[in-house]
C-alpha positions in Angstrom: -99.1 1.5 -3.7 -95.5 2.9 -4.1 -94.8 5.3 -7.0 -92.8 3.4 -9.6 -90.2 6.2 -9.6 -89.3 5.5 -6.0 -90.0 1.9 -5.5 -86.5 1.3 -4.2 -87.0 3.6 -1.3 -88.2 2.7 2.2 -92.0 2.3 2.1 -92.6 1.0 5.6 -93.7 3.4 8.3 -90.8 3.1 10.7 -87.8 2.1 8.7 -84.5 0.3 9.2 -83.3 0.1 12.8 -86.8 -0.1 14.3 -87.5 -3.0 16.7 -90.4 -5.1 15.4 -91.8 -8.6 15.6 -90.5 -11.0 12.9 -93.1 -12.3 10.6 -93.9 -16.0 10.3 -92.1 -16.0 6.9 -89.0 -14.4 8.5 -88.9 -17.0 11.2 -89.3 -19.8 8.6 -86.4 -18.4 6.6 -84.2 -18.4 9.7 -83.9 -14.7 10.2 -85.3 -15.1 13.7 -85.6 -18.1 16.0 -89.0 -17.0 17.1 -90.9 -14.0 18.4 -88.7 -11.2 19.7 -88.7 -10.4 23.4 -90.8 -7.5 24.6 -90.1 -4.8 25.5 -87.2 -4.3 23.2 -83.8 -3.5 24.6 -83.9 0.2 25.6 -81.4 1.1 23.0 -84.1 0.1 20.4 -87.0 1.8 22.1 -88.2 5.2 20.7 -87.3 8.5 22.3 -89.5 11.6 21.9 -88.0 15.0 22.1 -90.5 17.8 21.6 -92.3 17.0 18.3 -89.6 14.5 17.1 -89.7 10.8 17.8 -86.4 8.9 17.2 -86.9 5.2 16.3 -84.0 4.2 18.5 -81.5 5.8 20.8 -78.4 5.5 18.7 -77.1 8.7 17.2 -74.2 9.3 14.8 -71.9 11.7 16.4 -70.9 14.7 14.3 -67.5 14.0 12.8 -65.4 16.3 10.7 -64.9 14.8 7.2 -62.7 17.6 5.7 -64.3 16.9 2.3 -65.9 20.3 1.3 -64.9 23.1 -1.0 -66.1 26.6 0.0 -68.3 24.9 2.6 -70.4 23.0 0.1 -71.7 19.5 0.9 -70.8 17.0 -1.8 -71.8 13.5 -3.0 -69.3 12.3 -0.3 -71.5 13.7 2.4 -74.6 12.2 0.8 -73.1 8.8 0.9 -71.4 9.2 4.3 -74.5 10.4 6.1 -76.9 8.4 3.9 -75.3 5.1 4.7 -76.1 5.4 8.4 -79.6 6.5 7.8 -80.0 3.4 5.5 -78.4 1.1 8.1 -80.6 1.9 11.0 -79.1 4.7 13.0 -81.9 6.6 14.7 -80.4 10.1 14.5 -77.7 11.2 12.1 -75.9 14.5 13.1 -73.9 16.1 10.3 -70.5 17.5 11.2 -69.5 20.9 12.5 -70.6 23.3 9.9 -69.2 26.8 9.9 -71.7 29.7 10.4 -69.1 31.9 8.7 -66.2 31.0 6.3 -63.7 32.0 8.9 -65.6 29.9 11.5 -64.5 26.6 9.9 -61.8 24.5 11.5 -60.1 23.9 8.1 -60.7 25.2 4.5 -62.1 21.8 3.8 -64.9 21.8 6.4 -68.6 22.0 5.8 -70.4 25.3 5.9 -73.8 26.8 6.2 -73.1 30.5 5.9 -74.8 31.1 2.6 -78.1 30.1 0.9 -76.3 28.3 -1.9 -75.3 25.6 0.7 -78.9 24.6 1.2 -79.8 22.5 -1.9 -77.2 19.8 -1.3 -77.9 19.7 2.4 -81.6 19.3 1.6 -80.9 16.4 -0.7 -79.1 14.6 2.2 -81.9 15.4 4.6 -84.5 14.0 2.1 -82.5 10.8 1.8 -82.4 10.4 5.6 -86.1 11.0 5.8 -86.8 8.5 3.1 -85.2 5.9 5.4 -87.2 7.1 8.4 -84.0 8.4 10.1 -84.0 11.8 11.9 -81.2 14.1 10.9 -79.5 17.1 12.5 -76.6 19.4 11.9 -74.0 20.9 14.2 -73.6 24.6 13.9 -70.1 25.8 14.8 -67.5 28.5 14.9 -63.9 27.3 15.5 -62.6 30.6 16.9 -58.9 30.5 17.7 -58.7 27.0 16.5 -59.7 27.9 12.9 -57.6 28.1 9.8 -55.9 24.7 10.4 -55.2 21.9 8.0 -57.1 18.7 7.3 -55.3 15.8 9.2 -54.1 14.0 6.1 -52.6 17.2 4.7 -50.6 18.2 7.8 -47.5 16.3 6.9 -47.3 18.2 3.6 -48.7 21.6 4.5 -48.2 21.8 8.3 -50.7 22.2 11.0 -51.8 25.7 10.2 -53.5 26.7 6.9 -52.0 29.9 5.6 -53.3 32.0 2.7 -51.5 29.9 0.2 -53.4 26.8 1.3 -56.8 28.5 1.6 -56.5 29.7 5.2 -57.3 33.0 6.9 -54.7 33.6 9.6 -55.5 37.4 9.7 -59.2 36.6 10.5 -58.6 34.1 13.3 -60.6 35.4 16.3 -61.4 34.5 19.9 -62.6 36.0 23.1 -59.0 37.0 23.9 -55.7 37.2 22.1 -54.6 33.9 23.7 -53.4 31.2 21.3 -54.1 27.5 21.9 -50.5 26.4 21.7 -47.1 27.7 20.8 -47.5 26.9 17.1 -51.1 28.1 16.8 -52.4 31.3 15.3 -52.8 34.2 17.8 -56.4 35.2 17.6 -57.7 38.8 17.4 -59.9 39.7 20.4 -63.5 40.1 19.3 -65.2 43.4 19.8 -68.7 43.6 21.1 -69.9 44.4 17.6 -68.1 41.3 16.2 -69.6 39.2 19.0 -73.1 40.3 18.0 -72.3 39.7 14.3 -71.3 36.1 15.1 -74.4 35.5 17.1 -76.4 36.8 14.1 -74.5 34.3 12.0 -75.6 31.4 14.2 -79.2 32.6 13.9 -78.9 32.8 10.1 -77.4 29.3 10.0 -80.3 28.0 12.0 -82.7 29.5 9.6 -80.9 27.8 6.7 -80.9 24.5 8.6 -84.7 24.9 8.9 -85.0 25.6 5.2 -83.0 22.5 4.4 -85.4 20.4 6.5 -83.2 19.3 9.4 -85.0 17.9 12.4 -82.8 19.4 15.0 -79.7 21.5 15.4 -76.8 21.2 17.8 -74.6 24.1 18.8 -71.0 23.2 19.2 -69.9 24.4 22.6 -67.0 21.9 23.1 -63.5 20.9 22.1 -61.9 24.4 22.4 -63.9 26.1 19.7 -65.4 29.5 20.0 -68.3 28.9 22.4 -66.1 26.8 24.6 -63.4 29.5 24.4 -65.8 32.0 26.0 -66.7 29.5 28.7 -63.1 28.5 29.8 -60.9 30.9 31.7 -58.0 29.3 29.9 -59.0 31.1 26.7 -61.2 33.9 28.0 -59.3 36.7 29.9 -61.8 39.4 29.1 -62.7 42.0 31.7 -66.0 43.1 30.1 -69.5 41.6 30.3 -68.2 38.5 28.3 -65.4 37.6 30.7 -64.4 37.1 34.3 -67.3 35.7 36.3 -69.2 32.5 35.5 -72.3 34.5 34.5 -70.2 36.6 32.1 -68.4 33.7 30.6 -71.6 31.9 29.8 -73.3 35.0 28.4 -72.2 34.5 24.8 -73.7 31.0 24.7 -76.9 31.9 26.5 -77.6 34.9 24.3 -76.9 32.8 21.2 -79.2 30.0 22.3 -82.0 32.4 23.1 -81.6 34.1 19.7 -81.5 30.8 17.9 -84.5 29.5 19.8 -86.6 32.4 18.5 -86.2 31.3 14.9 -86.0 27.5 15.5 -89.5 26.1 15.7 -90.9 25.2 19.1 -91.6 21.6 18.0 -88.0 21.0 16.9 -85.2 20.0 19.4 -82.2 22.1 20.1 -79.0 20.3 21.4 -75.8 21.8 22.8 -72.5 19.9 22.9 -70.4 20.8 25.9 -66.9 19.9 27.0 -67.9 19.1 30.6 -64.4 19.6 31.8 -61.1 20.9 30.4 -59.2 18.1 32.2 -56.5 20.6 33.2 -54.9 20.6 36.7 -55.3 23.8 38.8 -52.4 26.2 38.7 -51.5 29.6 40.1 -52.6 31.2 36.9 -55.9 29.4 36.7 -56.9 28.0 40.2 -59.8 26.1 38.9 -57.7 24.4 36.1 -60.1 25.8 33.5 -63.8 24.9 32.8 -65.2 22.5 35.4 -67.9 19.9 35.7 -69.6 22.0 38.3 -69.8 24.9 35.9 -71.1 22.6 33.2 -74.0 21.5 35.5 -74.8 25.1 36.4 -74.7 26.1 32.7 -76.9 23.1 31.8 -79.6 24.5 34.1 -79.4 27.9 32.4 -79.5 26.3 29.0 -82.7 24.4 30.0 -84.3 27.7 30.9 -83.1 29.1 27.5 -84.8 26.3 25.5 -82.2 23.6 25.1 -83.4 20.0 25.2 -80.3 17.8 25.4 -76.6 18.3 26.5 -74.3 16.2 24.4 -71.6 15.5 27.0 -68.0 15.5 25.7 -64.9 16.9 27.3 -61.5 18.6 26.7 -60.0 20.7 23.9 -59.0 23.9 25.6 -55.4 23.3 26.3 -52.5 21.0 25.2 -51.9 20.5 29.0 -55.1 18.4 29.3 -54.7 15.0 30.9 -57.6 12.8 29.8 -58.2 9.6 31.7 -59.1 7.5 28.6 -61.1 4.3 29.2 -64.2 2.8 27.7 -67.2 5.1 28.3 -65.0 7.6 30.2 -67.3 10.5 29.6 -70.6 8.7 30.5 -70.5 9.9 34.1 -70.9 13.5 32.9 -74.1 12.6 31.0 -75.3 10.8 34.2 -74.6 13.9 36.2 -76.7 16.1 33.9 -79.6 13.6 34.1 -79.4 13.5 37.9 -78.7 17.2 38.6 -80.7 19.0 35.9 -84.3 17.7 36.0 -85.9 18.1 32.7 -82.7 18.1 30.6 -81.9 15.1 28.5 -78.3 14.0 28.1 -76.3 12.3 25.5 -73.3 10.0 26.2 -70.3 10.0 23.8 -66.7 8.7 23.8 -65.2 5.3 23.5 -68.6 3.6 23.3 -67.8 0.7 21.0 -70.2 -2.3 21.4 -73.9 -3.0 21.6 -73.9 -4.2 25.2 -72.1 -1.1 26.4 -74.4 1.2 24.5 -77.5 -0.5 25.7 -76.4 -0.6 29.3 -76.0 3.2 29.3 -79.6 3.8 28.5 -80.9 0.8 30.5 -79.2 2.2 33.6 -80.6 5.7 32.9 -77.0 7.0 32.6 -78.0 8.9 29.5 -81.0 9.2 27.2 -79.1 9.0 23.9 -75.9 7.3 22.9 -73.7 9.0 20.3 -71.3 6.8 18.5 -68.6 7.9 16.0 -65.5 5.9 15.2 -67.2 2.6 15.7 -69.5 3.6 12.8 -66.5 4.3 10.6 -65.2 0.8 11.4 -68.6 -0.9 11.4 -71.2 0.9 9.2 -73.8 -1.8 10.0 -73.3 -1.2 13.8 -76.9 -0.3 14.5 -78.5 -3.3 12.7 -75.9 -5.7 14.2 -76.4 -4.2 17.6 -80.1 -5.0 17.5 -79.3 -8.6 16.6 -76.7 -8.9 19.4 -79.1 -7.6 21.9 -81.9 -10.0 20.9 -84.1 -7.5 19.2 -85.5 -8.0 15.7 -85.1 -4.8 13.7 -86.3 -3.8 10.3 -83.7 -4.0 7.5 -83.4 -2.0 4.3 -85.3 -3.9 1.7 -82.3 -4.3 -0.6 -80.1 -5.8 2.2 -82.7 -8.1 3.7 -81.0 -11.2 2.2 -77.8 -10.3 4.1 -79.5 -10.4 7.5 -77.8 -12.9 9.8 -79.7 -16.2 10.1 -80.3 -18.5 13.1 -80.3 -21.6 11.0 -79.3 -22.6 7.4 -82.1 -22.4 4.9 -82.4 -22.3 1.1 -85.0 -19.4 1.2 
């Protein structure tokens, strides 16, 4: 019997967004025309990664919300992440969270660099678990693209955040003193000691994520932020052990993953988000055009050996010269390449995936193991539950929203 103090919380074993068979009563009420087809569409089949089983294969992609002060999560984050856990998303991944204050993209970004951040994050985790959703957090350092301004403040404050607006222009760092664009801060080149300090900050952040109860962590190695900056010759012009050759450019990430894996429990998954290509044309200065798909595949093999379970396959972010061929699902082929060329590594597809049929086709065709959706969730918070209905699955609903479930016929019950 449910405790009277939490009667409103999810009491069933699997929670909203789980494919189940409708009851006789639910069929009678018109919530289903009859028994659901079996097996369920693959998007609504469980996925087990190490000791974690996801109830479906839809994940909320980490999206910056620019709604923190001093890195603290707020009630906004509880409602933002919580609504997707409540509405059937199998995995909720919280936004890029700075492992150091100067590692944030903006002064308004989430952080996980001090113990005081843990309690609110733990509250969010607990709410997700109440609704039987898995929840992760993306650990990040923005590198040379840090100390910028939240999008809706740019027209007033400008693109860069100076000291007057909470920024840290004197503490912007990168692999090399190469700025992203003409108007960007010029980063200070990291010393070996500073590199090791940042790696230790990733480890400490992982330990805090564990204490907060997160089911998995994702290291942000994409979109032109610090890890990606080490990978790409566009931003990495070093001549020491962290620059030059492929093995040297991946060293920072591989060392960081190995160090994090030592403190992150064996039964908990570890993801890495990569920009699989910089989408920059070759030039005399950089014959490869930057970081390439071939290098991403080779890196994925090394990451598998280092203890990574899934590559979250994104692209771009290293240069304003990028030419991105936008189209629905344009990044899915990179996830497919990881699945095909790196046996044992799972892959996640992300980018312009905006409807149930498209998302389900990706996993049905084994083009990826997990589908990350972002902006469509901002437009359609009920996307996961609606997707089940559109695909012919019958999924559990939050108790409180059951009456709002779409009906197959008009009834008074």
